[in-house]
N, C-alpha and C positions, 0 to 999 in steps of 0.2 A: 209381650209374648201372648199368643192366643190362648194358651191354657190358663193364663191369669185372667183373661177376659171371661172365660167359661166360669172360673171360680167366682168372679164378681157378679156374673149373671145369676148363679145359683144363690149367692147371698141375698141378692135383690129379691129373688123369688121367695126365699125364706122370710124376709122382712114383710113381704106383701101378704104373707099368711099369718098376720098378727091376730091375737084374740079378739073376739067380738066386743069385749068391754072397752078395748082400746079404740075400736072403730066408733063406738058410741061417744066416748070422751072427745074424740076429734070432731064428731058431728056437732058438738056444742060450741066449738070455736067459730069465730066469724069466717065466712067463706071468702077469704081474700086471695088464696093461692090460685094461680092459673091452672088449667088442665095440664096434667103431666104428659110428657111425650109418649109414654107407654099407652095412653088412651087411643092413640092414632097409629096407623100402620107406619112402621119404620121406613125412613127415606133410604133408598138403596142407590149407591153410587156405582158399584161394580160387583162382579162375581169373580171369585178366584177358585181355581181347581185344586182340590186336596186329594192326592192319591193315597190309597190305603197302603201303609208301609208293611207289606207282607212279602215273604219270599215267593208267594204265588202270584203276585201282581206282575203282569207283563211289562217288559221294558218300555214299550211305547206309552203305557199309562204312567209309569214312574217319571218318564221324561216330560210329561205334561204337567207335572206338579208345579204349582205357582203361576201357571198361565192365567191371564186376566181377560174378562169380557167387560169392556168399559161402558160407563155412562148410560145405564138404563134409566128410563124416566122415573123421577122421584115419586110420582103419584101412584105408581103401580104397587099393589099389595105384594108382600113377600110370598113367593111361591117356591118353597124349597125343592130343589131337584132331588129325586130319590137316589139313594146310594145304589149305584149300578156300575158294572164294568170296573170294579175295584177302585172306585173313587166317586167324588161328587163335586158339583159346582156349589160353592157356599157364597151367600150374599154378604156384602160389606156395606157399611154406612159411609157417608162422606167423610167422617172423622177417622176412618181407617179401622174401626172396630167391626167385628162380626155382628150381623143382625141375628143374634142368637134367639130372639123371640120367634123367629120364623122357622127354627129348626125343630124337628121331632126328636124324641128321645133316642132312637137308634143312631141318628146322626151325631147327637151330642156325645153319646157313648163312644162312637167311632173317633171323634175328634180328641176326646180325652185320652183314649188308648194310644193315639198316634202323637200325642203332645210330649213336651219335655225339652230340656236344653240340648239333648243329643239328637234331635230330630233330623237336622241337616246331615249329621254324620251317618245316621242310619240310612238316610236316603242315598247318600253317595255310595255306601256299601252295597245297598240293594241294586242300584243301577249297575255297578261293576259286576255283581253276582249274576244278574240277568243277562248282561252282555256275554259272559262266559257260558251260562246255561243255554242261551238261545243261539249260540254260535252254530253255523252250518258247516264249519270246516274242522272243528275239533272233535276227536273221538271222545266217548263218554269218560274213559279213564283219564284222558288229558284234561277234561273239564273238572273232574274231581280233584286232580292234582293242583290245578290252578285255583280252585275254590279254597282248598286248604292253605295254599300259599297266600291267598288273599287274607285269610284269617290271621296269618302270622305277621301281617303288617302292623307296625306299632300304632298307627293312627286308628286301627279298628280293634285293638286289643280290649278296650273298655266295653264295647258293645257286642263282641262275639259271644259271650256267655248268654246273652238274651236270646240268641237264635238256637241255643242248644236244647231244643225241645223237639219231641216227636222225630228223633233220628235225623235231624238236618245234617247234611244236605241230601241224604239218600231219599228222604220222604218226597222231595220235589220231583226227583226222577221217577219214583214209584207212582206219583200222581199222574204222570204222563202215561204210564202203562195202563192205568185204569180207564183211560179214555177209549181204549179198545173195547168194543162191545163183547160182553161175556167175561171180561177180566175185572174181578173185584180186588179188594185189598189183599186177601190171602193169596190168590193166584199171582198177583203182581209181585208179591214178596218171593214166591217160589221161582218165578221167571227171573227176578233180579239175582237170586242166589245161584241160578243155573247159568248166569252170565249173559242172559238176554235182557239188556238194560234199557232199551229204547223200543218204541213201537215198530220202528223199521227193522230192528234186529229180530223181533218176534215174528214179524210177517215174512222175513226172508229165511227163517230157520227151516230146517228140513222136518218132514213129518216125524221121522224117527227121533230127532232131538226133542220135539214137542211132546211126543207120546211118552218119553222117558220122565216127564215131569208129572208129579202126582196131581190128579184132578183135571188133567187135560186129555180129552179123548177125541175121537174122529169128528164128532159133532162140532165141538168148539174149534177144532182145526179148520173145518169147512167154513165156519163163521169168520174166522180170522182171514182165510184166503179170500172170501167174498169182499172183505173190507179192503184188502190189497188191490183187488180188481177194480173197486170203486175209486 
């Protein structure tokens, strides 16, 4: 499991930070050992994509998890891809272990956060959740009903509590509202409570309905209308 690889790598780093006295004692020994593999760039065999296991990760990215890019030349130095677009390509050695020495600390933190024996189960849950959330045919109320029905499935009972933070699943819908220019977290919550639960519903609402919501005035309505026109 890759989280065990990370733990092994951390232990190796700790051992490499031995006291100076130990280094001096070793220096007195005959130099019979060959140079360690860590002294040279790690040999890379392939890259595998690791998606960020988040309710905000798009479906297309979650479905990419586990994809491989094969057989990069072994003489190339490890150049870690920056974490972007909710995931990253991680280098692997020919023995199937991650080339952890080529990762920066944010990437390692990301991998540790997404590790564990329930990773595949969480991935399956998130893929199904995003299929519902990104549906073009379901109404928002139907989506919410199906998401809660998904949580009732026995196979997901163990991981459901881990998603019960920040008002999930409402927070994912609220984040879509904040993509409208001029709509922050507070206004998004007021729109949600008024029954305007998607950007499309906000943009198609009447001026009268929008003006009845605290904090929304003619200027913001004009801004919302301009986004609809675009």
